[in-house]
PDB file as gemmi writes it, atoms N, CA and C in Angstrom:
CRYST1    1.000    1.000    1.000  90.00  90.00  90.00 P 1                      
ATOM      1  N   UNK A   1      -7.481 -10.336  -1.529  1.00  0.00           N  
ATOM      2  CA  UNK A   1      -6.589  -9.245  -1.893  1.00  0.00           C  
ATOM      3  C   UNK A   1      -7.255  -7.914  -1.570  1.00  0.00           C  
ATOM      4  N   UNK A   2      -6.454  -6.936  -1.289  1.00  0.00           N  
ATOM      5  CA  UNK A   2      -6.935  -5.568  -1.158  1.00  0.00           C  
ATOM      6  C   UNK A   2      -6.880  -4.963  -2.553  1.00  0.00           C  
ATOM      7  N   UNK A   3      -7.981  -4.358  -2.975  1.00  0.00           N  
ATOM      8  CA  UNK A   3      -8.025  -3.709  -4.289  1.00  0.00           C  
ATOM      9  C   UNK A   3      -8.501  -2.285  -4.112  1.00  0.00           C  
ATOM     10  N   UNK A   4      -8.003  -1.404  -4.971  1.00  0.00           N  
ATOM     11  CA  UNK A   4      -8.494  -0.035  -5.012  1.00  0.00           C  
ATOM     12  C   UNK A   4      -8.159   0.562  -6.360  1.00  0.00           C  
ATOM     13  N   UNK A   5      -8.868   1.641  -6.682  1.00  0.00           N  
ATOM     14  CA  UNK A   5      -8.585   2.385  -7.908  1.00  0.00           C  
ATOM     15  C   UNK A   5      -7.680   3.551  -7.524  1.00  0.00           C  
ATOM     16  N   UNK A   6      -6.745   3.872  -8.415  1.00  0.00           N  
ATOM     17  CA  UNK A   6      -5.803   4.956  -8.151  1.00  0.00           C  
ATOM     18  C   UNK A   6      -5.574   5.757  -9.430  1.00  0.00           C  
ATOM     19  N   UNK A   7      -5.496   7.056  -9.267  1.00  0.00           N  
ATOM     20  CA  UNK A   7      -5.168   7.963 -10.369  1.00  0.00           C  
ATOM     21  C   UNK A   7      -3.992   8.816  -9.908  1.00  0.00           C  
ATOM     22  N   UNK A   8      -2.885   8.731 -10.624  1.00  0.00           N  
ATOM     23  CA  UNK A   8      -1.681   9.503 -10.287  1.00  0.00           C  
ATOM     24  C   UNK A   8      -1.533  10.591 -11.341  1.00  0.00           C  
ATOM     25  N   UNK A   9      -1.807  11.826 -10.943  1.00  0.00           N  
ATOM     26  CA  UNK A   9      -1.856  12.950 -11.876  1.00  0.00           C  
ATOM     27  C   UNK A   9      -0.466  13.395 -12.335  1.00  0.00           C  
ATOM     28  N   UNK A  10       0.438  13.600 -11.381  1.00  0.00           N  
ATOM     29  CA  UNK A  10       1.801  14.039 -11.705  1.00  0.00           C  
ATOM     30  C   UNK A  10       2.770  12.893 -11.464  1.00  0.00           C  
ATOM     31  N   UNK A  11       3.874  12.895 -12.153  1.00  0.00           N  
ATOM     32  CA  UNK A  11       4.830  11.801 -12.062  1.00  0.00           C  
ATOM     33  C   UNK A  11       5.299  11.577 -10.632  1.00  0.00           C  
ATOM     34  N   UNK A  12       5.191  10.329 -10.210  1.00  0.00           N  
ATOM     35  CA  UNK A  12       5.587   9.886  -8.874  1.00  0.00           C  
ATOM     36  C   UNK A  12       6.968   9.259  -9.016  1.00  0.00           C  
ATOM     37  N   UNK A  13       7.954   9.824  -8.327  1.00  0.00           N  
ATOM     38  CA  UNK A  13       9.339   9.402  -8.541  1.00  0.00           C  
ATOM     39  C   UNK A  13       9.989   8.678  -7.369  1.00  0.00           C  
ATOM     40  N   UNK A  14       9.524   8.869  -6.155  1.00  0.00           N  
ATOM     41  CA  UNK A  14      10.108   8.162  -5.011  1.00  0.00           C  
ATOM     42  C   UNK A  14       9.126   8.140  -3.854  1.00  0.00           C  
ATOM     43  N   UNK A  15       9.469   7.356  -2.857  1.00  0.00           N  
ATOM     44  CA  UNK A  15       8.543   7.134  -1.758  1.00  0.00           C  
ATOM     45  C   UNK A  15       7.672   5.935  -2.078  1.00  0.00           C  
ATOM     46  N   UNK A  16       6.889   5.489  -1.111  1.00  0.00           N  
ATOM     47  CA  UNK A  16       6.025   4.331  -1.337  1.00  0.00           C  
ATOM     48  C   UNK A  16       4.720   4.509  -0.575  1.00  0.00           C  
ATOM     49  N   UNK A  17       3.719   3.751  -0.994  1.00  0.00           N  
ATOM     50  CA  UNK A  17       2.465   3.693  -0.251  1.00  0.00           C  
ATOM     51  C   UNK A  17       2.578   2.549   0.738  1.00  0.00           C  
ATOM     52  N   UNK A  18       2.265   2.833   1.984  1.00  0.00           N  
ATOM     53  CA  UNK A  18       2.214   1.801   3.015  1.00  0.00           C  
ATOM     54  C   UNK A  18       0.752   1.675   3.424  1.00  0.00           C  
ATOM     55  N   UNK A  19       0.255   0.449   3.491  1.00  0.00           N  
ATOM     56  CA  UNK A  19      -1.149   0.211   3.764  1.00  0.00           C  
ATOM     57  C   UNK A  19      -1.309  -0.653   5.013  1.00  0.00           C  
ATOM     58  N   UNK A  20      -2.223  -0.244   5.876  1.00  0.00           N  
ATOM     59  CA  UNK A  20      -2.559  -0.995   7.087  1.00  0.00           C  
ATOM     60  C   UNK A  20      -4.065  -1.211   7.117  1.00  0.00           C  
ATOM     61  N   UNK A  21      -4.491  -2.325   7.692  1.00  0.00           N  
ATOM     62  CA  UNK A  21      -5.917  -2.637   7.808  1.00  0.00           C  
ATOM     63  C   UNK A  21      -6.330  -2.511   9.270  1.00  0.00           C  
ATOM     64  N   UNK A  22      -7.440  -1.806   9.507  1.00  0.00           N  
ATOM     65  CA  UNK A  22      -8.011  -1.616  10.846  1.00  0.00           C  
ATOM     66  C   UNK A  22      -7.001  -1.083  11.859  1.00  0.00           C  
ATOM     67  N   UNK A  23      -6.113  -0.219  11.414  1.00  0.00           N  
ATOM     68  CA  UNK A  23      -5.156   0.395  12.334  1.00  0.00           C  
ATOM     69  C   UNK A  23      -4.081  -0.548  12.837  1.00  0.00           C  
ATOM     70  N   UNK A  24      -3.934  -1.708  12.207  1.00  0.00           N  
ATOM     71  CA  UNK A  24      -2.925  -2.675  12.617  1.00  0.00           C  
ATOM     72  C   UNK A  24      -1.612  -2.366  11.900  1.00  0.00           C  
ATOM     73  N   UNK A  25      -0.786  -1.545  12.525  1.00  0.00           N  
ATOM     74  CA  UNK A  25       0.488  -1.157  11.930  1.00  0.00           C  
ATOM     75  C   UNK A  25       1.577  -2.188  12.194  1.00  0.00           C  
ATOM     76  N   UNK A  26       1.201  -3.330  12.786  1.00  0.00           N  
ATOM     77  CA  UNK A  26       2.153  -4.428  12.952  1.00  0.00           C  
ATOM     78  C   UNK A  26       2.369  -5.164  11.634  1.00  0.00           C  
ATOM     79  N   UNK A  27       1.391  -5.051  10.717  1.00  0.00           N  
ATOM     80  CA  UNK A  27       1.496  -5.659   9.389  1.00  0.00           C  
ATOM     81  C   UNK A  27       1.191  -4.590   8.351  1.00  0.00           C  
ATOM     82  N   UNK A  28       2.116  -4.410   7.422  1.00  0.00           N  
ATOM     83  CA  UNK A  28       1.971  -3.386   6.399  1.00  0.00           C  
ATOM     84  C   UNK A  28       2.240  -3.972   5.023  1.00  0.00           C  
ATOM     85  N   UNK A  29       1.597  -3.400   4.016  1.00  0.00           N  
ATOM     86  CA  UNK A  29       1.884  -3.749   2.629  1.00  0.00           C  
ATOM     87  C   UNK A  29       2.512  -2.528   1.975  1.00  0.00           C  
ATOM     88  N   UNK A  30       3.607  -2.737   1.268  1.00  0.00           N  
ATOM     89  CA  UNK A  30       4.323  -1.652   0.589  1.00  0.00           C  
ATOM     90  C   UNK A  30       4.005  -1.721  -0.901  1.00  0.00           C  
ATOM     91  N   UNK A  31       3.680  -0.558  -1.496  1.00  0.00           N  
ATOM     92  CA  UNK A  31       3.391  -0.461  -2.927  1.00  0.00           C  
ATOM     93  C   UNK A  31       4.193   0.706  -3.489  1.00  0.00           C  
ATOM     94  N   UNK A  32       5.088   0.401  -4.426  1.00  0.00           N  
ATOM     95  CA  UNK A  32       5.961   1.430  -4.994  1.00  0.00           C  
ATOM     96  C   UNK A  32       6.183   1.165  -6.488  1.00  0.00           C  
ATOM     97  N   UNK A  33       5.179   1.414  -7.336  1.00  0.00           N  
ATOM     98  CA  UNK A  33       5.321   1.108  -8.767  1.00  0.00           C  
ATOM     99  C   UNK A  33       6.360   1.966  -9.480  1.00  0.00           C  
ATOM    100  N   UNK A  34       6.674   3.128  -8.920  1.00  0.00           N  
ATOM    101  CA  UNK A  34       7.650   4.012  -9.575  1.00  0.00           C  
ATOM    102  C   UNK A  34       9.044   3.405  -9.585  1.00  0.00           C  
ATOM    103  N   UNK A  35       9.303   2.423  -8.745  1.00  0.00           N  
ATOM    104  CA  UNK A  35      10.617   1.770  -8.713  1.00  0.00           C  
ATOM    105  C   UNK A  35      10.845   0.896  -9.937  1.00  0.00           C  
ATOM    106  N   UNK A  36       9.764   0.532 -10.628  1.00  0.00           N  
ATOM    107  CA  UNK A  36       9.863  -0.360 -11.788  1.00  0.00           C  
ATOM    108  C   UNK A  36       9.696   0.354 -13.120  1.00  0.00           C  
ATOM    109  N   UNK A  37       9.596   1.691 -13.088  1.00  0.00           N  
ATOM    110  CA  UNK A  37       9.361   2.458 -14.307  1.00  0.00           C  
ATOM    111  C   UNK A  37      10.431   3.543 -14.417  1.00  0.00           C  
ATOM    112  N   UNK A  38      11.148   3.559 -15.505  1.00  0.00           N  
ATOM    113  CA  UNK A  38      12.161   4.591 -15.717  1.00  0.00           C  
ATOM    114  C   UNK A  38      11.486   5.956 -15.837  1.00  0.00           C  
ATOM    115  N   UNK A  39      11.946   6.932 -15.070  1.00  0.00           N  
ATOM    116  CA  UNK A  39      11.400   8.278 -15.141  1.00  0.00           C  
ATOM    117  C   UNK A  39      10.201   8.519 -14.255  1.00  0.00           C  
ATOM    118  N   UNK A  40       9.756   7.511 -13.506  1.00  0.00           N  
ATOM    119  CA  UNK A  40       8.637   7.698 -12.587  1.00  0.00           C  
ATOM    120  C   UNK A  40       7.353   7.058 -13.076  1.00  0.00           C  
ATOM    121  N   UNK A  41       6.335   7.119 -12.248  1.00  0.00           N  
ATOM    122  CA  UNK A  41       5.050   6.472 -12.502  1.00  0.00           C  
ATOM    123  C   UNK A  41       3.946   7.510 -12.580  1.00  0.00           C  
ATOM    124  N   UNK A  42       3.121   7.399 -13.607  1.00  0.00           N  
ATOM    125  CA  UNK A  42       1.978   8.287 -13.799  1.00  0.00           C  
ATOM    126  C   UNK A  42       0.916   7.494 -14.541  1.00  0.00           C  
ATOM    127  N   UNK A  43      -0.357   7.765 -14.249  1.00  0.00           N  
ATOM    128  CA  UNK A  43      -1.417   7.059 -14.958  1.00  0.00           C  
ATOM    129  C   UNK A  43      -2.125   8.025 -15.911  1.00  0.00           C  
ATOM    130  N   UNK A  44      -2.725   7.467 -16.940  1.00  0.00           N  
ATOM    131  CA  UNK A  44      -3.506   8.267 -17.892  1.00  0.00           C  
ATOM    132  C   UNK A  44      -4.978   8.313 -17.498  1.00  0.00           C  
ATOM    133  N   UNK A  45      -5.297   7.688 -16.405  1.00  0.00           N  
ATOM    134  CA  UNK A  45      -6.665   7.609 -15.898  1.00  0.00           C  
ATOM    135  C   UNK A  45      -6.633   6.717 -14.671  1.00  0.00           C  
ATOM    136  N   UNK A  46      -7.778   6.185 -14.307  1.00  0.00           N  
ATOM    137  CA  UNK A  46      -7.860   5.316 -13.138  1.00  0.00           C  
ATOM    138  C   UNK A  46      -7.303   3.948 -13.466  1.00  0.00           C  
ATOM    139  N   UNK A  47      -6.508   3.382 -12.558  1.00  0.00           N  
ATOM    140  CA  UNK A  47      -5.985   2.032 -12.691  1.00  0.00           C  
ATOM    141  C   UNK A  47      -6.364   1.248 -11.429  1.00  0.00           C  
ATOM    142  N   UNK A  48      -6.504  -0.054 -11.574  1.00  0.00           N  
ATOM    143  CA  UNK A  48      -6.814  -0.905 -10.435  1.00  0.00           C  
ATOM    144  C   UNK A  48      -5.520  -1.458  -9.857  1.00  0.00           C  
ATOM    145  N   UNK A  49      -5.364  -1.304  -8.563  1.00  0.00           N  
ATOM    146  CA  UNK A  49      -4.214  -1.841  -7.840  1.00  0.00           C  
ATOM    147  C   UNK A  49      -4.692  -3.037  -7.033  1.00  0.00           C  
ATOM    148  N   UNK A  50      -3.962  -4.143  -7.099  1.00  0.00           N  
ATOM    149  CA  UNK A  50      -4.278  -5.347  -6.344  1.00  0.00           C  
ATOM    150  C   UNK A  50      -3.090  -5.705  -5.465  1.00  0.00           C  
ATOM    151  N   UNK A  51      -3.330  -5.810  -4.166  1.00  0.00           N  
ATOM    152  CA  UNK A  51      -2.285  -6.206  -3.225  1.00  0.00           C  
ATOM    153  C   UNK A  51      -2.762  -7.466  -2.512  1.00  0.00           C  
ATOM    154  N   UNK A  52      -2.181  -8.629  -2.843  1.00  0.00           N  
ATOM    155  CA  UNK A  52      -2.575  -9.857  -2.152  1.00  0.00           C  
ATOM    156  C   UNK A  52      -2.357  -9.712  -0.642  1.00  0.00           C  
ATOM    157  N   UNK A  53      -3.248 -10.299   0.152  1.00  0.00           N  
ATOM    158  CA  UNK A  53      -3.148 -10.155   1.605  1.00  0.00           C  
ATOM    159  C   UNK A  53      -1.871 -10.771   2.161  1.00  0.00           C  
ATOM    160  N   UNK A  54      -1.265 -11.724   1.433  1.00  0.00           N  
ATOM    161  CA  UNK A  54      -0.003 -12.286   1.919  1.00  0.00           C  
ATOM    162  C   UNK A  54       1.174 -11.335   1.712  1.00  0.00           C  
ATOM    163  N   UNK A  55       0.922 -10.185   1.114  1.00  0.00           N  
ATOM    164  CA  UNK A  55       1.953  -9.145   0.972  1.00  0.00           C  
ATOM    165  C   UNK A  55       1.944  -8.175   2.157  1.00  0.00           C  
ATOM    166  N   UNK A  56       0.994  -8.356   3.086  1.00  0.00           N  
ATOM    167  CA  UNK A  56       1.012  -7.585   4.332  1.00  0.00           C  
ATOM    168  C   UNK A  56       2.009  -8.276   5.251  1.00  0.00           C  
ATOM    169  N   UNK A  57       3.158  -7.637   5.430  1.00  0.00           N  
ATOM    170  CA  UNK A  57       4.268  -8.265   6.135  1.00  0.00           C  
ATOM    171  C   UNK A  57       4.480  -7.656   7.511  1.00  0.00           C  
ATOM    172  N   UNK A  58       4.998  -8.468   8.404  1.00  0.00           N  
ATOM    173  CA  UNK A  58       5.261  -8.047   9.778  1.00  0.00           C  
ATOM    174  C   UNK A  58       6.232  -6.878   9.779  1.00  0.00           C  
ATOM    175  N   UNK A  59       5.897  -5.869  10.555  1.00  0.00           N  
ATOM    176  CA  UNK A  59       6.730  -4.679  10.700  1.00  0.00           C  
ATOM    177  C   UNK A  59       7.724  -4.948  11.839  1.00  0.00           C  
ATOM    178  N   UNK A  60       8.695  -5.814  11.573  1.00  0.00           N  
ATOM    179  CA  UNK A  60       9.631  -6.249  12.606  1.00  0.00           C  
ATOM    180  C   UNK A  60      10.545  -5.153  13.107  1.00  0.00           C  
ATOM    181  N   UNK A  61      10.972  -4.284  12.208  1.00  0.00           N  
ATOM    182  CA  UNK A  61      11.997  -3.301  12.581  1.00  0.00           C  
ATOM    183  C   UNK A  61      11.428  -2.061  13.253  1.00  0.00           C  
ATOM    184  N   UNK A  62      10.118  -1.820  13.107  1.00  0.00           N  
ATOM    185  CA  UNK A  62       9.542  -0.592  13.622  1.00  0.00           C  
ATOM    186  C   UNK A  62       9.774   0.592  12.700  1.00  0.00           C  
ATOM    187  N   UNK A  63      10.412   0.354  11.563  1.00  0.00           N  
ATOM    188  CA  UNK A  63      10.715   1.424  10.600  1.00  0.00           C  
ATOM    189  C   UNK A  63       9.730   1.457   9.441  1.00  0.00           C  
ATOM    190  N   UNK A  64       8.621   0.782   9.582  1.00  0.00           N  
ATOM    191  CA  UNK A  64       7.599   0.747   8.530  1.00  0.00           C  
ATOM    192  C   UNK A  64       8.163   0.265   7.200  1.00  0.00           C  
ATOM    193  N   UNK A  65       8.974  -0.795   7.253  1.00  0.00           N  
ATOM    194  CA  UNK A  65       9.551  -1.303   6.019  1.00  0.00           C  
ATOM    195  C   UNK A  65       8.843  -2.550   5.491  1.00  0.00           C  
ATOM    196  N   UNK A  66       7.921  -3.105   6.260  1.00  0.00           N  
ATOM    197  CA  UNK A  66       7.155  -4.280   5.825  1.00  0.00           C  
ATOM    198  C   UNK A  66       8.083  -5.342   5.247  1.00  0.00           C  
ATOM    199  N   UNK A  67       9.028  -5.796   6.046  1.00  0.00           N  
ATOM    200  CA  UNK A  67      10.022  -6.737   5.544  1.00  0.00           C  
ATOM    201  C   UNK A  67      10.000  -8.079   6.268  1.00  0.00           C  
ATOM    202  N   UNK A  68       9.066  -8.279   7.187  1.00  0.00           N  
ATOM    203  CA  UNK A  68       9.020  -9.526   7.945  1.00  0.00           C  
ATOM    204  C   UNK A  68       8.168 -10.580   7.274  1.00  0.00           C  
ATOM    205  N   UNK A  69       7.651 -11.496   8.075  1.00  0.00           N  
ATOM    206  CA  UNK A  69       6.846 -12.598   7.559  1.00  0.00           C  
ATOM    207  C   UNK A  69       5.399 -12.149   7.322  1.00  0.00           C  
ATOM    208  N   UNK A  70       4.672 -12.862   6.436  1.00  0.00           N  
ATOM    209  CA  UNK A  70       3.277 -12.509   6.173  1.00  0.00           C  
ATOM    210  C   UNK A  70       2.387 -12.768   7.389  1.00  0.00           C  
ATOM    211  N   UNK A  71       1.268 -12.083   7.431  1.00  0.00           N  
ATOM    212  CA  UNK A  71       0.278 -12.318   8.489  1.00  0.00           C  
ATOM    213  C   UNK A  71      -0.231 -13.755   8.355  1.00  0.00           C  
ATOM    214  N   UNK A  72      -0.328 -14.497   9.470  1.00  0.00           N  
ATOM    215  CA  UNK A  72      -0.744 -15.900   9.368  1.00  0.00           C  
ATOM    216  C   UNK A  72      -2.214 -16.082   8.995  1.00  0.00           C  
ATOM    217  N   UNK A  73      -3.058 -15.098   9.342  1.00  0.00           N  
ATOM    218  CA  UNK A  73      -4.485 -15.194   9.014  1.00  0.00           C  
ATOM    219  C   UNK A  73      -5.026 -13.809   8.695  1.00  0.00           C  
ATOM    220  N   UNK A  74      -6.178 -13.784   8.045  1.00  0.00           N  
ATOM    221  CA  UNK A  74      -6.856 -12.512   7.797  1.00  0.00           C  
ATOM    222  C   UNK A  74      -7.254 -11.889   9.131  1.00  0.00           C  
ATOM    223  N   UNK A  75      -7.648 -12.714  10.097  1.00  0.00           N  
ATOM    224  CA  UNK A  75      -8.008 -12.220  11.420  1.00  0.00           C  
ATOM    225  C   UNK A  75      -6.862 -11.481  12.102  1.00  0.00           C  
ATOM    226  N   UNK A  76      -5.633 -11.882  11.805  1.00  0.00           N  
ATOM    227  CA  UNK A  76      -4.472 -11.167  12.346  1.00  0.00           C  
ATOM    228  C   UNK A  76      -4.435  -9.742  11.810  1.00  0.00           C  
ATOM    229  N   UNK A  77      -4.755  -9.579  10.541  1.00  0.00           N  
ATOM    230  CA  UNK A  77      -4.754  -8.247   9.928  1.00  0.00           C  
ATOM    231  C   UNK A  77      -5.886  -7.374  10.451  1.00  0.00           C  
ATOM    232  N   UNK A  78      -7.046  -7.980  10.654  1.00  0.00           N  
ATOM    233  CA  UNK A  78      -8.231  -7.198  11.011  1.00  0.00           C  
ATOM    234  C   UNK A  78      -8.475  -7.119  12.507  1.00  0.00           C  
ATOM    235  N   UNK A  79      -7.720  -7.865  13.290  1.00  0.00           N  
ATOM    236  CA  UNK A  79      -7.983  -7.919  14.721  1.00  0.00           C  
ATOM    237  C   UNK A  79      -9.240  -8.721  15.020  1.00  0.00           C  
ATOM    238  N   UNK A  80      -9.681  -9.534  14.062  1.00  0.00           N  
ATOM    239  CA  UNK A  80     -10.872 -10.354  14.237  1.00  0.00           C  
ATOM    240  C   UNK A  80     -12.171  -9.612  14.005  1.00  0.00           C  
ATOM    241  N   UNK A  81     -12.093  -8.342  13.657  1.00  0.00           N  
ATOM    242  CA  UNK A  81     -13.288  -7.538  13.404  1.00  0.00           C  
ATOM    243  C   UNK A  81     -13.520  -7.419  11.899  1.00  0.00           C  
ATOM    244  N   UNK A  82     -14.761  -7.185  11.499  1.00  0.00           N  
ATOM    245  CA  UNK A  82     -15.001  -6.908  10.086  1.00  0.00           C  
ATOM    246  C   UNK A  82     -14.195  -5.683   9.655  1.00  0.00           C  
ATOM    247  N   UNK A  83     -13.827  -5.644   8.387  1.00  0.00           N  
ATOM    248  CA  UNK A  83     -13.044  -4.510   7.890  1.00  0.00           C  
ATOM    249  C   UNK A  83     -13.736  -3.190   8.112  1.00  0.00           C  
ATOM    250  N   UNK A  84     -13.121  -2.343   8.883  1.00  0.00           N  
ATOM    251  CA  UNK A  84     -13.690  -1.034   9.164  1.00  0.00           C  
ATOM    252  C   UNK A  84     -12.916   0.075   8.485  1.00  0.00           C  
ATOM    253  N   UNK A  85     -11.593  -0.015   8.525  1.00  0.00           N  
ATOM    254  CA  UNK A  85     -10.781   1.045   7.939  1.00  0.00           C  
ATOM    255  C   UNK A  85      -9.572   0.464   7.214  1.00  0.00           C  
ATOM    256  N   UNK A  86      -9.107   1.201   6.242  1.00  0.00           N  
ATOM    257  CA  UNK A  86      -7.848   0.903   5.573  1.00  0.00           C  
ATOM    258  C   UNK A  86      -7.087   2.218   5.516  1.00  0.00           C  
ATOM    259  N   UNK A  87      -5.871   2.214   6.010  1.00  0.00           N  
ATOM    260  CA  UNK A  87      -5.035   3.404   5.944  1.00  0.00           C  
ATOM    261  C   UNK A  87      -4.042   3.231   4.796  1.00  0.00           C  
ATOM    262  N   UNK A  88      -4.043   4.181   3.887  1.00  0.00           N  
ATOM    263  CA  UNK A  88      -3.082   4.219   2.788  1.00  0.00           C  
ATOM    264  C   UNK A  88      -2.265   5.482   3.007  1.00  0.00           C  
ATOM    265  N   UNK A  89      -0.976   5.299   3.287  1.00  0.00           N  
ATOM    266  CA  UNK A  89      -0.106   6.435   3.647  1.00  0.00           C  
ATOM    267  C   UNK A  89       1.051   6.542   2.673  1.00  0.00           C  
ATOM    268  N   UNK A  90       1.405   7.751   2.348  1.00  0.00           N  
ATOM    269  CA  UNK A  90       2.604   7.974   1.555  1.00  0.00           C  
ATOM    270  C   UNK A  90       3.776   8.032   2.523  1.00  0.00           C  
ATOM    271  N   UNK A  91       4.775   7.199   2.297  1.00  0.00           N  
ATOM    272  CA  UNK A  91       5.922   7.099   3.188  1.00  0.00           C  
ATOM    273  C   UNK A  91       7.180   7.424   2.393  1.00  0.00           C  
ATOM    274  N   UNK A  92       7.907   8.452   2.812  1.00  0.00           N  
ATOM    275  CA  UNK A  92       9.131   8.843   2.112  1.00  0.00           C  
ATOM    276  C   UNK A  92      10.274   7.964   2.611  1.00  0.00           C  
ATOM    277  N   UNK A  93      10.405   6.788   1.984  1.00  0.00           N  
ATOM    278  CA  UNK A  93      11.424   5.833   2.402  1.00  0.00           C  
ATOM    279  C   UNK A  93      12.633   5.810   1.472  1.00  0.00           C  
ATOM    280  N   UNK A  94      12.823   6.884   0.727  1.00  0.00           N  
ATOM    281  CA  UNK A  94      13.989   6.977  -0.157  1.00  0.00           C  
ATOM    282  C   UNK A  94      14.955   8.025   0.377  1.00  0.00           C  
ATOM    283  N   UNK A  95      16.145   8.027  -0.165  1.00  0.00           N  
ATOM    284  CA  UNK A  95      17.166   8.975   0.287  1.00  0.00           C  
ATOM    285  C   UNK A  95      16.820  10.416  -0.100  1.00  0.00           C  
ATOM    286  N   UNK A  96      16.163  10.592  -1.256  1.00  0.00           N  
ATOM    287  CA  UNK A  96      15.809  11.933  -1.727  1.00  0.00           C  
ATOM    288  C   UNK A  96      14.426  12.324  -1.209  1.00  0.00           C  
ATOM    289  N   UNK A  97      14.262  13.581  -0.827  1.00  0.00           N  
ATOM    290  CA  UNK A  97      12.922  14.033  -0.399  1.00  0.00           C  
ATOM    291  C   UNK A  97      11.935  13.951  -1.559  1.00  0.00           C  
ATOM    292  N   UNK A  98      10.715  13.648  -1.235  1.00  0.00           N  
ATOM    293  CA  UNK A  98       9.659  13.590  -2.235  1.00  0.00           C  
ATOM    294  C   UNK A  98       9.200  15.009  -2.531  1.00  0.00           C  
ATOM    295  N   UNK A  99       9.339  15.430  -3.777  1.00  0.00           N  
ATOM    296  CA  UNK A  99       9.010  16.805  -4.149  1.00  0.00           C  
ATOM    297  C   UNK A  99       7.504  17.057  -4.122  1.00  0.00           C  
ATOM    298  N   UNK A 100       6.722  16.064  -4.470  1.00  0.00           N  
ATOM    299  CA  UNK A 100       5.275  16.227  -4.494  1.00  0.00           C  
ATOM    300  C   UNK A 100       4.602  14.919  -4.851  1.00  0.00           C  
ATOM    301  N   UNK A 101       3.332  14.816  -4.495  1.00  0.00           N  
ATOM    302  CA  UNK A 101       2.562  13.609  -4.793  1.00  0.00           C  
ATOM    303  C   UNK A 101       1.124  14.032  -4.994  1.00  0.00           C  
ATOM    304  N   UNK A 102       0.596  13.806  -6.195  1.00  0.00           N  
ATOM    305  CA  UNK A 102      -0.772  14.193  -6.510  1.00  0.00           C  
ATOM    306  C   UNK A 102      -1.493  12.962  -7.040  1.00  0.00           C  
ATOM    307  N   UNK A 103      -2.255  12.316  -6.156  1.00  0.00           N  
ATOM    308  CA  UNK A 103      -2.954  11.090  -6.530  1.00  0.00           C  
ATOM    309  C   UNK A 103      -4.312  11.040  -5.843  1.00  0.00           C  
ATOM    310  N   UNK A 104      -5.190  10.229  -6.394  1.00  0.00           N  
ATOM    311  CA  UNK A 104      -6.518  10.030  -5.815  1.00  0.00           C  
ATOM    312  C   UNK A 104      -6.776   8.532  -5.712  1.00  0.00           C  
ATOM    313  N   UNK A 105      -7.608   8.155  -4.731  1.00  0.00           N  
ATOM    314  CA  UNK A 105      -7.928   6.753  -4.478  1.00  0.00           C  
ATOM    315  C   UNK A 105      -9.441   6.612  -4.361  1.00  0.00           C  
ATOM    316  N   UNK A 106      -9.962   5.459  -4.791  1.00  0.00           N  
ATOM    317  CA  UNK A 106     -11.398   5.222  -4.737  1.00  0.00           C  
ATOM    318  C   UNK A 106     -11.655   3.716  -4.674  1.00  0.00           C  
ATOM    319  N   UNK A 107     -12.837   3.355  -4.220  1.00  0.00           N  
ATOM    320  CA  UNK A 107     -13.347   1.988  -4.261  1.00  0.00           C  
ATOM    321  C   UNK A 107     -12.394   0.993  -3.601  1.00  0.00           C  
ATOM    322  N   UNK A 108     -11.993   1.274  -2.377  1.00  0.00           N  
ATOM    323  CA  UNK A 108     -11.126   0.372  -1.624  1.00  0.00           C  
ATOM    324  C   UNK A 108     -11.965  -0.801  -1.140  1.00  0.00           C  
ATOM    325  N   UNK A 109     -11.460  -2.034  -1.375  1.00  0.00           N  
ATOM    326  CA  UNK A 109     -12.240  -3.217  -1.022  1.00  0.00           C  
ATOM    327  C   UNK A 109     -11.318  -4.423  -0.844  1.00  0.00           C  
ATOM    328  N   UNK A 110     -11.831  -5.435  -0.176  1.00  0.00           N  
ATOM    329  CA  UNK A 110     -11.147  -6.725  -0.062  1.00  0.00           C  
ATOM    330  C   UNK A 110     -11.942  -7.718  -0.887  1.00  0.00           C  
ATOM    331  N   UNK A 111     -11.249  -8.453  -1.751  1.00  0.00           N  
ATOM    332  CA  UNK A 111     -11.908  -9.398  -2.633  1.00  0.00           C  
ATOM    333  C   UNK A 111     -11.184 -10.743  -2.591  1.00  0.00           C  
ATOM    334  N   UNK A 112     -11.895 -11.779  -2.946  1.00  0.00           N  
ATOM    335  CA  UNK A 112     -11.311 -13.111  -3.037  1.00  0.00           C  
ATOM    336  C   UNK A 112     -10.575 -13.219  -4.362  1.00  0.00           C  
ATOM    337  N   UNK A 113      -9.353 -13.739  -4.312  1.00  0.00           N  
ATOM    338  CA  UNK A 113      -8.587 -13.971  -5.546  1.00  0.00           C  
ATOM    339  C   UNK A 113      -9.010 -15.308  -6.115  1.00  0.00           C  
ATOM    340  N   UNK A 114      -9.364 -15.301  -7.387  1.00  0.00           N  
ATOM    341  CA  UNK A 114      -9.831 -16.531  -8.033  1.00  0.00           C  
ATOM    342  C   UNK A 114      -8.678 -17.307  -8.605  1.00  0.00           C  
TER     343      UNK A 114                                                      
END                                                                             
């Protein structure tokens, strides 16, 4: 799984985080916790986010919606190279413009799920 710490200072109401490994934008993971919380998402401190690697889905449409099939192997995600970079991008995929986003990220890592 991909894990990282996140602190969301101001309420996050729309848009999502799209994550790619080693610049491979063919497979993306979408993270949008504000969709499950009435009134938006905000943390009181640092929280750990866990995204299983099988949630990195094929970007079939080219619209960065991560709606296709999962990557068949970890090597598909990394291009066969050791993990060098992880891109975490804010993507405004909602009908309303995102007014603002104030968050911090730390300790990005890949870990084995037990």
